Backbone as a ProteinNet text record, in pm:
[ID]
protein_1_A
[PRIMARY]
XXXXXXXXXXXXXXXXXXXXXXXXXXXXXXXXXXXXXXXXXXXXXXXXXXXXXXXXXXXXXXXXXXXXXXXXXXXXXXXXXXXXXXXXXXXXXXXXXXXXXXXXXXXXXXXXXXXXXXXXXXXXXXXXXXXXXXXXXXXXXXXXXXXXXXXXXXXXXXXXXXXXXXXXXXXXXXXXXXXXXXXXXXXXXXXXXXXXXXXXXXXXXXXXXXXXXXXXXXXXXXXXXXXXXXX
[TERTIARY]
74.9	10.4	91.6	54	154.2	119.2	217	215.7	214.4	181.5	179.7	298.6	423	551.9	574.4	522.6	538	462.7	329.2	245.9	305.2	361.6	429.8	519.6	626.4	744.5	704.4	584.2	546.6	485.1	424.4	368.7	492.7	598	727.3	809.7	789.6	885.9	813.5	671.8	596.4	683.1	688.5	736.4	666.5	746.4	665.8	586.5	602.5	523.1	373.2	350.9	217.1	129.4	214.4	122	29.8	-92.1	-202	-233.2	-265.8	-295.1	-421.5	-447.4	-555.8	-665.8	-779.9	-918.5	-963	-1004	-1064.3	-973.2	-832.6	-736.1	-692	-748.2	-714.4	-590.5	-552	-423.3	-419.9	-306.5	-273.7	-328.5	-404.5	-452.9	-360.1	-367.1	-286.6	-374.6	-303.1	-371.4	-405.7	-536.3	-577.6	-514.1	-477.6	-398.8	-491.4	-464.5	-557.9	-527.9	-613.4	-608.2	-461.4	-405.4	-290.3	-171.2	-197.6	-83.9	-72.8	-175.2	-186.7	-66.7	-33.3	79.3	36.5	107.4	93.5	137.4	36.3	69.4	176.7	254.3	382.1	316.2	340	300.6	412	396.4	491.8	443.7	523.9	470.3	334.9	240.8	139.2	59.1	59.2	-14.5	41.8	163.8	235.3	211.2	226.8	209	62.3	-26.3	-168	-193.7	-130.9	-156.1	-71.4	47.9	99.7	16.4	-41.2	-132	-251.1	-302.3	-404.2	-350.1	-249	-193.5	-162.3	-100.3	-83.5	-191.6	-290.9	-416.2	-490.7	-454.3	-523.1	-441.2	-312.4	-227.2	-169.6	-166.2	-99.1	-197.6	-335.1	-414.6	-405.8	-397.6	-400	-276.4	-164.1	-27.9	-49.1	-102.7	-114.6	-184.1	-302.4	-400.4	-326	-255.2	-162.8	-54.2	-2.2	105	59	-76.5	-140.8	-170.2	-220.1	-259.1	-157.2	-42.6	72	144.6	169.6	261.6	150.6	213.8	156.3	113.3	-0.6	-39.8	27.1	51.4	124.2	5	41.3	-50.6	-155.4	-265.7	-345.9	-320.7	-338.5	-305.4	-372.4	-314.6	-379.1	-515.7	-617.2	-770.8	-780.1	-680.2	-693.3	-830.6	-890.5	-1017.3	-1120.5	-1106.1	-1214	-1180.1	-1063.8	-1048.3	-1154.3	-1197.8	-1300.6	-1303.5	-1344.2	-1346.1	-1439.1	-1406.6	-1489.8	-1478.8	-1424.4	-1412	-1283.2	-1289.6	-1178.2	-1122.1	-970.4	-950.1	-827	-770.5	-642.9	-531.1	-431.4	-326	-191.5	-92.5	41.9	120.3	232.7	297.8	463	553.8	689.7	775.3	861.6	932.1	1083.5	1155.5	1266.7	1261.8	1308.4	1298	1342.5	1423.1	1472.7	1371.9	1264.4	1150.8	1081.7	1071.2	1005.6	1061.7	1192	1241.4	1262.5	1259	1310.4	1186.1	1079.3	956	879.8	860.6	781.1	701.6	596.9	503.4	472.1	443.5	432.9	279.9	170.3	59	-7.8	-84.1	-163.3	-294.1	-313	-458.9	-437.2	-541.2	-543.1	-680.8	-648.2	-769.2	-796	-902.6	-924.6	-816.7	-750.4	-637.8	-502.2	-488.5	-375.1	-325.1	-189.7	-129.9	-10.1	49.6	208.3	303.6	385.3	507.4	537.5	509.9	552.6	409	390.5	296.4	322.4	434.1	506.6	648.7	705.6	835.3	970.2	930.4	1021.6	968.9	851.6	792.9	717.8	760.3	677.9	565.8	470.9	349.3	393.7	321.5	350	325	383.1	354.6	273.1	180.1	74.1	148.2	118.6	186.3	134.8	23	-33.5	6.5	75	95.9	230.2	240.4	366.5	499.2	604.1	724.2	746.7	717.6	715.9	615.7	537.8	419.3	422.3	549	563.3	488.4	499.6	427.6	250.5	201.2	81.5	-16.4	0	-95.1	-19.4	85.7	179.1	147.3	112.2	97.3	214.6	266.8	374.9	341.7	417.6	403.4	463.7	402.5	452.3	421.7	484.4	456.9	407.5	311.1	244.1	344.5	323.3	389	282	318.5	434.5	404.5	301.9	276	310	375.6	430.7	335.9	203.8	122.2	142.7	114.1	136.3	31	54.5	-48.6	15.5	-76.6	-40.1	-107.1	-31.1	-81.4	-46.9	-112.2	-86.7	-111	-10.8	-6.8	29.9	109.3	166.4	262.8	379.7	467.7	416.2	310.5	250.2	184.3	175.5	119.3	212.3	176.4	257.3	383.8	323.5	423.9	518.8	487.6	584.4	686.6	626	707.7	808.1	762.6	870.4	957.8	938.1	1043.9	1146	1095.4	1189.1	1280.2	1226.5	1316.4	1390.8	1368.3	1456.1	1577.4	1521	1635.1	1650.3	1708	1723.6	1793.5	1759.1	1818.7	1940.9	1955.5	2045.1	2185.5	2252.6	2393.2	2407.5	2301.6	2312.7	2232.8	2316.9	2245.1	2106.6	2020.3	1891.5	1897.7	1992.3	2008.9	2069.7	2129.2	2189.4	2077.5	1966	1850.5	1769.5	1725.9	1644.9	1519.9	1468.7	1319.1	1211.6	1083.4	1001	873	768	612.4	529.6	423.5	316	185.6	85.3	-43.3	-133	-176.1	-243.4	-400.5	-497.8	-621.8	-631.9	-664.8	-666.3	-805.3	-839.3	-973.7	-934.5	-987.7	-935.6	-1024.4	-952.2	-995.7	-1023.3	-948.7	-961.4	-837.5	-825.1	-739.7	-670.3	-535.5	-451.9	-449.7	-494	-507.9	-384.3	-316.1	-180	-106.4	-0.7	101	229.4	328.2	480.9	503.1	597.3	660.1	809.6	883.8	1005.2	1020.6	1122.8	1167.7	1268.2	1326.3	1458.2	1496.5	1547.4	1592.4	1712.4	1763.6	1854.8	1791.1	1679	1585.1	1515.4	1492.6	1415.5	1280.1	1176.8	1053.5	994.8	905.2	827.6	691.7	608.5	467.6	426.1	320.5	271.8	171.3	143.3	69.8	-61.5	-135.8	-277.3	-293.8	-400	-415.1	-423.6	-335.2	-307.9	-422.2	-479.6	-544.9	-462.8	-542.4	-486.6	-549.9	-493.7	-572.9	-514.3	-572.5	-543.2	-514.7	-409.6	-377.4	-459.2	-558.9	-628.6	-569	-496	-424.6	-313.8	-200	-104.2	-15.4	7.3	86.8	202.5	314.5	420.5	381	413.2	393	525.4	534.6	646	646.1	740.5	718.9	794.8	706.6	735.4	878.2	974.5	1083.7	1039
-114	-6.7	116	214.8	341.8	442.7	474.7	571.9	725.4	834	954.7	1001.5	974.3	1020.1	967	831.6	766	845.6	873.1	959.8	1094.6	1174	1295.7	1278.1	1158.1	1141.4	1120.2	1037	1014.4	1139.5	1224	1340.5	1439.3	1440.5	1521.2	1474.3	1331.9	1272.3	1282.6	1312.9	1314.4	1424.1	1413.8	1505.6	1636.3	1728.8	1875	1889.9	1798.3	1813.4	1770.8	1710.2	1648.5	1727.5	1854.7	1945.2	2021	2025.3	2096.3	2231.9	2336.3	2460.4	2457.8	2521.4	2533.6	2541.5	2474	2480.3	2627.8	2654.7	2791.2	2899.8	2851.1	2940	2896.8	3018.1	2989.2	3017.8	2917.5	2931.5	3069.5	3106.5	3237.1	3226.6	3344.4	3340.3	3440.3	3414.6	3497.3	3618.9	3726.8	3850.7	3886.9	3936.4	3953.3	4081.9	4066.8	4178.1	4306.3	4424.4	4540.9	4607.9	4689.8	4787.5	4846.7	4878.5	4960.2	4867.6	4731.8	4636.4	4595.1	4629.4	4590.2	4648.5	4585.8	4630.2	4745.5	4860.6	4966.7	4924.2	4926.2	4866.6	4956.4	4893.7	4979.1	5042.5	5161.2	5245.2	5208.3	5098.2	5083.4	5004.2	4970.9	4840.5	4890.7	4808.7	4843	4980.8	4977.9	5074.5	5206.8	5226.4	5351.5	5390.4	5284.5	5321.3	5378.6	5313.8	5358.2	5492.1	5524.6	5649.8	5760.6	5715.3	5801.8	5823.3	5734.7	5740.6	5838.4	5841.7	5904.6	6065.1	6075.2	6224.5	6282.3	6192.3	6232.4	6260.6	6188.8	6225.8	6368.3	6392.5	6513.3	6638.2	6636.8	6747	6776	6682.5	6714.7	6786.5	6764.5	6845.5	6972	7005.4	7137.6	7226.3	7139.8	7203	7251.4	7154.5	7195.2	7316.6	7313	7439.8	7566.1	7554	7674.2	7719.9	7623.6	7652.8	7721.1	7675.3	7732.7	7872.5	7891.3	8009.1	8110.2	8074.8	8164.5	8181.5	8073.2	8104.1	8163.8	8276.1	8341.2	8250.6	8270.6	8213.8	8277.1	8181.2	8233.2	8315	8367.8	8431.2	8348.5	8410	8305.5	8295.6	8184.7	8192.7	8267.4	8311.1	8405.5	8351.7	8411.1	8362	8376.9	8302.4	8305.5	8289.6	8170.2	8133.8	8234.8	8337	8435.3	8561.4	8558.2	8645.4	8663.9	8790.1	8763	8938.4	8935.7	9084.6	9152.9	9269.7	9365.1	9348.8	9224.3	9192	9262.6	9328.6	9377.3	9270.9	9255.9	9172.3	9225.8	9197.1	9215.7	9111.9	9162.9	9061.7	9112.8	9030.3	9057.5	9017	9119.8	9124.6	9115.3	9038.4	9057.2	9120.5	9209.1	9307.3	9322.2	9381.8	9468.2	9605.2	9705.9	9829.4	9832.4	9763.1	9737.4	9670.5	9604.3	9547.2	9656.6	9782.3	9879.8	9877.2	9880.6	9884.9	9755.6	9631.5	9514.8	9420.9	9439.6	9339.8	9391.2	9287.2	9359.2	9249.1	9286.7	9197.9	9251.9	9167.7	9182.9	9132.4	9231.3	9192.8	9310	9271.2	9392.8	9431.3	9352.4	9393.7	9513.3	9564.8	9667.9	9673.3	9718.9	9731.9	9846.5	9923.8	10041.2	10147.3	10148.2	10260	10193.5	10069.1	10000.7	9920.7	9876.4	9787	9741.3	9647	9610.2	9710.6	9723.8	9789	9776.5	9626.5	9619.2	9565	9585.8	9531.7	9385.5	9370.8	9236.6	9242.1	9118.8	9122.5	9213.9	9287.8	9345.6	9529.1	9535	9659.3	9704.5	9836.2	9892.6	9978.8	9968.8	10046.3	10189.8	10267.6	10390	10475.9	10590.1	10662.3	10768.9	10794.4	10891.5	11028.9	11112.3	11237.2	11324.6	11318.4	11385.1	11329.2	11212.9	11165.6	11231.2	11258	11326.6	11233.5	11313.9	11260.2	11123	11145.9	11034.2	11011.9	10920.3	10892.4	10762.4	10699.8	10603.5	10465.7	10452.8	10356.9	10330.9	10445.4	10450.3	10350.3	10328.7	10258.4	10141.4	10124	10000.1	9875.6	9755.5	9637.3	9544.3	9520.5	9422.3	9294.6	9188.5	9056.3	9060	9010.7	8995.9	8867.6	8834.8	8718.6	8748.2	8683.7	8683.9	8659.1	8713.6	8677.1	8599.3	8485.7	8401.8	8291.3	8291.9	8169.6	8163.8	8265.8	8273.1	8242.5	8316.2	8302.5	8407.5	8396.2	8504.4	8574.7	8725.5	8828.4	8928.6	9018.3	9122	9221.9	9347.4	9463.5	9579.2	9687.6	9820.4	9921.6	9998.2	10119.7	10104.1	9983.3	9949.8	10061.1	10092	10191.3	10329.2	10365.7	10520.9	10519.6	10410.9	10406.3	10488.5	10588.8	10668.8	10580.9	10500.3	10424.2	10362.1	10290.8	10217.6	10318.8	10425.1	10532.2	10587.2	10604	10658.8	10550.4	10423	10306.5	10318.2	10326.4	10347.6	10473.7	10595.2	10704.3	10678.6	10597	10569.6	10465.4	10368.9	10248	10285	10353.7	10360.5	10239.7	10187.8	10066.8	10084.8	10214.9	10240	10173.7	10109.2	10074.2	9957.7	9919.7	9800	9670.3	9565.6	9443.9	9410.5	9343.8	9339.5	9238.8	9124.9	9052.9	9112.3	9229.6	9296.5	9406.8	9421.8	9517.4	9427.5	9485.2	9449.5	9404.8	9262.4	9254	9283.5	9330.8	9368.3	9334.5	9353	9309.1	9421.4	9429.3	9505.9	9435.5	9523.6	9474.2	9545.7	9531.2	9618.2	9562.8	9669.2	9632.5	9658.7	9540.6	9534.9	9513.9	9590.4	9568.9	9482.2	9385.3	9285.5	9340.4	9373.3	9441	9343.5	9222.1	9131.7	9024.9	8947	8851.2	8869.2	8845.7	8850.7	8717.5	8710.1	8589.4	8559.1	8631.3	8592.8	8706.7	8657.2	8747.8	8696.2	8755.5	8722.8	8778.4	8732.1	8796.9	8789.8	8869.9	8835.9	8921.7	8846.5	8920.8	9008	9029.5	9101.6	9114.9	9245.1	9238.2	9119.8	9073.1	8945.8	8820.7	8803.7	8688.8	8690.5	8569.9	8540.6	8552.5	8597.6	8607.8	8465.3	8445.8	8326.1	8333.6	8217.4	8214.2	8181.6	8237	8216.4	8088.9	8021.2	7909.4	7947.1	7968.2	8003	8154.9	8183.4	8341.2	8410.5	8500	8572.4	8688.5	8700.7	8815.7	8941.4	9045.1	9172.8	9265.3	9310.7	9389.2	9525	9639.5	9784.6	9790.1	9864.5	9890	10010.7	10002.5	10112.9	10159.9	10088.1	10121	10012.6	10047	9962.6	10010.3	9922.1	9976.6	9859.9	9893.3	9820	9725.5	9598.3	9533.5	9465.6	9401.7	9320.7	9185.8	9143.2	8978.8	8911.5	8821.8	8728	8674	8650.1	8590.5	8415.2
-6.5	3	-13.6	-106.9	-106.8	-0.2	34.3	143.3	73.8	175.7	132.3	78.3	117.6	59.2	-87.4	-105.4	-212.9	-333.7	-319.6	-402.4	-450.4	-317.5	-348.3	-457.6	-424.9	-516.3	-658.7	-682.4	-828.6	-887.5	-830.6	-892.4	-944.2	-839.1	-893.9	-986.6	-1012.9	-1132.1	-1255.6	-1272.8	-1391.2	-1475.4	-1603.4	-1687.6	-1735.3	-1727.6	-1755.2	-1868.7	-1978.6	-2082.8	-2076.4	-1962.7	-1944.1	-1853.1	-1817.9	-1746.6	-1837.2	-1814.7	-1910.5	-1819.8	-1906.2	-1842.3	-1758.5	-1667.5	-1585.4	-1653.9	-1630.3	-1693.5	-1676.4	-1812.1	-1811.4	-1863.5	-1879.7	-1935.3	-2067.2	-2166.1	-2320.6	-2367.1	-2482.7	-2534.4	-2621.9	-2621.5	-2692.6	-2845.2	-2890	-2993.5	-3120.3	-3253	-3331.9	-3362	-3358.1	-3368	-3524.8	-3546.8	-3672.7	-3729.3	-3855.7	-3886	-3920.8	-3895.5	-3909.3	-4057.6	-4065.3	-4192.5	-4222.4	-4105	-4095	-4139.9	-4121.6	-4144.8	-4287.2	-4383.3	-4504.3	-4593.6	-4705	-4770.4	-4869.4	-4853.9	-4994	-5116.6	-5207.1	-5331.1	-5413.9	-5477.7	-5547	-5667.9	-5674	-5799.8	-5930	-5993.9	-6100.9	-6210.7	-6303.7	-6398.9	-6473.4	-6503.6	-6595	-6541.5	-6411.9	-6336.1	-6373.6	-6366.1	-6396.1	-6557.5	-6632	-6792.5	-6803.5	-6748.3	-6782.6	-6726.8	-6612	-6544	-6643.5	-6699.1	-6797.2	-6907.2	-6964.5	-7079.2	-7051.7	-6927.3	-6897.6	-6900	-6812.8	-6802.8	-6959.6	-7037.6	-7188.9	-7260.6	-7243.2	-7332.9	-7260.2	-7148.1	-7080.7	-7126.8	-7109.2	-7117.9	-7238.2	-7321.9	-7474	-7524.2	-7547.8	-7640.6	-7577.3	-7453.5	-7395.3	-7436.7	-7420.9	-7481.1	-7604.1	-7689.6	-7824.7	-7874.6	-7781.9	-7809.3	-7758.4	-7635.2	-7611.2	-7689	-7760.9	-7867.1	-7987.6	-8019.1	-8138.6	-8107.6	-7983.3	-7942.8	-7928.2	-7884.4	-7869	-8014.2	-8081.5	-8209.3	-8305.5	-8364.8	-8475.4	-8590.7	-8656.1	-8757.3	-8891.2	-8974	-9101.9	-9202.2	-9303.4	-9403.8	-9461.3	-9495.8	-9561.2	-9697.3	-9771	-9909.8	-10001.3	-10120.7	-10208.3	-10278	-10249.2	-10281.6	-10445.3	-10510.5	-10680.9	-10740.9	-10658.2	-10719.4	-10694.1	-10629.5	-10630.9	-10712	-10806.1	-10899.7	-11012.7	-11058.1	-11177.8	-11195.1	-11316.1	-11384.1	-11296.7	-11255.1	-11181.8	-11025.3	-10993.8	-10845.1	-10782	-10659.8	-10589.3	-10460.4	-10463.7	-10376.3	-10338.2	-10221.7	-10149.1	-10189.7	-10248	-10262.7	-10239.6	-10184.3	-10125.2	-10232.7	-10259	-10370.6	-10331.2	-10363.5	-10336.1	-10430	-10392.6	-10487.7	-10436	-10534	-10496.7	-10577	-10545.8	-10624.6	-10769.5	-10807.4	-10927.9	-11020.4	-10973.3	-11053.5	-11140.2	-11093.6	-11171.2	-11307.8	-11332.7	-11482.1	-11523.3	-11444.7	-11497.5	-11548.9	-11483.9	-11515.9	-11654.9	-11729.8	-11869.6	-11921.6	-11998.6	-12068.2	-12227.7	-12285.3	-12440.2	-12488.1	-12521.8	-12551	-12628.2	-12733	-12797.5	-12744.8	-12628	-12549.3	-12445.9	-12434.8	-12329.1	-12272.2	-12148.6	-12057.9	-11974.9	-11992	-11919.3	-11931.5	-12024.2	-12041.5	-12025.3	-11973.9	-11930	-12045.6	-12054.8	-12123.8	-12106.6	-12165.3	-12140	-12174.1	-12146.2	-12209.8	-12352.5	-12401.6	-12530.8	-12593.2	-12741.3	-12796.4	-12842.7	-12915.5	-12935.4	-12866.2	-12878.1	-12812.2	-12871.8	-12978.6	-13051.5	-13064.7	-13033	-13051.5	-12917.7	-12861	-12766.1	-12788	-12679.6	-12722.6	-12735.2	-12811.4	-12857.3	-12707.7	-12691.7	-12562.1	-12592.6	-12497.9	-12489	-12502.1	-12590.8	-12578.6	-12470.6	-12443	-12325.7	-12185.2	-12172.6	-12054.2	-11995.8	-11864.1	-11789.4	-11821.1	-11807.9	-11842.2	-11779.5	-11626.3	-11549.2	-11451.2	-11511.3	-11402.5	-11340	-11304.8	-11231.9	-11298.3	-11426.9	-11496.8	-11440.3	-11434.8	-11397.4	-11474.8	-11610.5	-11689	-11762.9	-11691.7	-11741.8	-11668.5	-11742.2	-11690.4	-11673.8	-11570.2	-11530.5	-11451.7	-11489.1	-11398.3	-11274.4	-11168.4	-11040.5	-10971.2	-10869.2	-10811.8	-10641.2	-10608.7	-10484.6	-10380.5	-10267	-10131.3	-10050.6	-10001.1	-9983.5	-10098.8	-10168.1	-10240.5	-10387.2	-10425.8	-10559.9	-10675	-10667.6	-10776.3	-10865.2	-10988.7	-11108.4	-11113.7	-11112.2	-11121.4	-11201	-11288.9	-11367	-11295.8	-11290.6	-11218.3	-11280.9	-11291.6	-11370.8	-11234.1	-11246.7	-11146.7	-11007.5	-11002.5	-10858.8	-10823.3	-10897.1	-10848.4	-10857.5	-10891.1	-10858	-10723	-10676.3	-10544.6	-10437.7	-10348.5	-10272	-10199.7	-10107.3	-10030	-10126.9	-10208.5	-10303.7	-10373.8	-10429.1	-10485.6	-10404.5	-10257.7	-10156.3	-10125.1	-10139.9	-10118.2	-10225.8	-10349.4	-10448.4	-10436.3	-10391.1	-10356.9	-10267.9	-10157	-10036.6	-10088.5	-10174.7	-10217.1	-10365.3	-10432.8	-10591.5	-10597.3	-10730.8	-10779.7	-10887.6	-10939.1	-11029.6	-10980.1	-11093.6	-11062.7	-10929.3	-10904	-10800.8	-10851.6	-10830.2	-10882.2	-10808.5	-10871.7	-10798.1	-10688.7	-10686.2	-10578.7	-10446.5	-10471.9	-10357.9	-10289.9	-10347.3	-10284.9	-10205.5	-10103.1	-9997	-10064.5	-10038.9	-10088.2	-9984.4	-10049.6	-9948.7	-9999.7	-9932.1	-9971.1	-9953.2	-10054.9	-10030	-10043.2	-9989.8	-9978.9	-10065.5	-10164.2	-10251.5	-10282.1	-10287.5	-10310.7	-10478.7	-10549.3	-10676.6	-10739.6	-10832.6	-10902.7	-11041.2	-11032	-11160.8	-11289.5	-11384.1	-11502.1	-11634.5	-11633.2	-11722.1	-11760.8	-11842.5	-11854.8	-11987	-11983.9	-12086.2	-12158.5	-12309.4	-12376.6	-12424.7	-12514	-12588.7	-12508.5	-12437.3	-12377.6	-12335.6	-12342.5	-12315.8	-12215.6	-12120.9	-12005.1	-11987.8	-11910.4	-11869.9	-11742.1	-11669.9	-11536.7	-11564.7	-11659.6	-11690.5	-11812.7	-11881.1	-12022.4	-12034.3	-11945.5	-11944.9	-11973.2	-11936.9	-11954.9	-12077	-12118	-12250.3	-12209.2	-12337	-12304	-12306.6	-12221.1	-12192.9	-12170.9	-12187.5	-12168.7	-12030	-12010.4	-11858.5	-11863.1	-11758.7	-11741.8	-11746.4	-11870.8	-11878.6	-11883.6	-11924.5	-11926	-11794.4	-11786.3	-11633.3	-11615.1	-11493.7	-11439.4	-11436.1	-11480.4	-11472.9	-11357.9	-11265.4	-11191.2	-11178.8	-11151.4	-11145.6	-10990.6	-10972.2	-10800.9	-10790	-10669.6	-10605.7	-10475.8	-10412.3	-10290.3	-10274.3	-10216.2	-10200.7	-10057.8	-9967.9	-9847.8	-9826.3	-9764	-9740.6	-9609.5	-9610.7	-9502.5	-9467	-9341.3	-9294	-9311.4	-9372.4	-9413.6	-9275.4	-9230.2	-9091	-9154.7	-9038.5	-9064.9	-9032.4
[MASK]
+++++++++++++++++++++++++++++++++++++++++++++++++++++++++++++++++++++++++++++++++++++++++++++++++++++++++++++++++++++++++++++++++++++++++++++++++++++++++++++++++++++++++++++++++++++++++++++++++++++++++++++++++++++++++++++++++++++++

């Protein structure tokens, strides 16, 4: 029969692993992660590309609009399709002062008292005895090119316009090569008075006579002013 000392010794000799927690005492539980513990997504990869595309689609059109608003627009093309007999139109023309004596055309046609300097390539129109000695070619038709799109137009009376005549006075061309003269532009209000059917033109006495592409329009200068050419 076991004694009290024997029972005490048996309890003390049991392994510690067999010891159970007291009844009613819970085992430690794992803490549920909170919202603060969630990982912050990395802003990269496909998400970054998509965001960049969205920003580009938003801001690029705005920048383009701002650029168009800030950058000055170029001049409008010459409205050749609107030219007709009796119509008045604004036309920009490029010149050097030497053109007054270089440009010439040859035709037997005349319009409203205006005509080319030559009847044929070898015969000049007779001079009106009642005309002043120098009228700045008031009734002489000459070929020109429009600025900036290089359209052909024939004009009478351009050099008789005050601003153009004054430019010739400021920059005389005698004794100076044409390519050494400053090119300038004029804006003229032209009244179109007809078209030249059979005509020859030349850009200087050193050039040969040539044919224009189709019958050119002729306009009489009613008003001309010098304008600045954008660089």
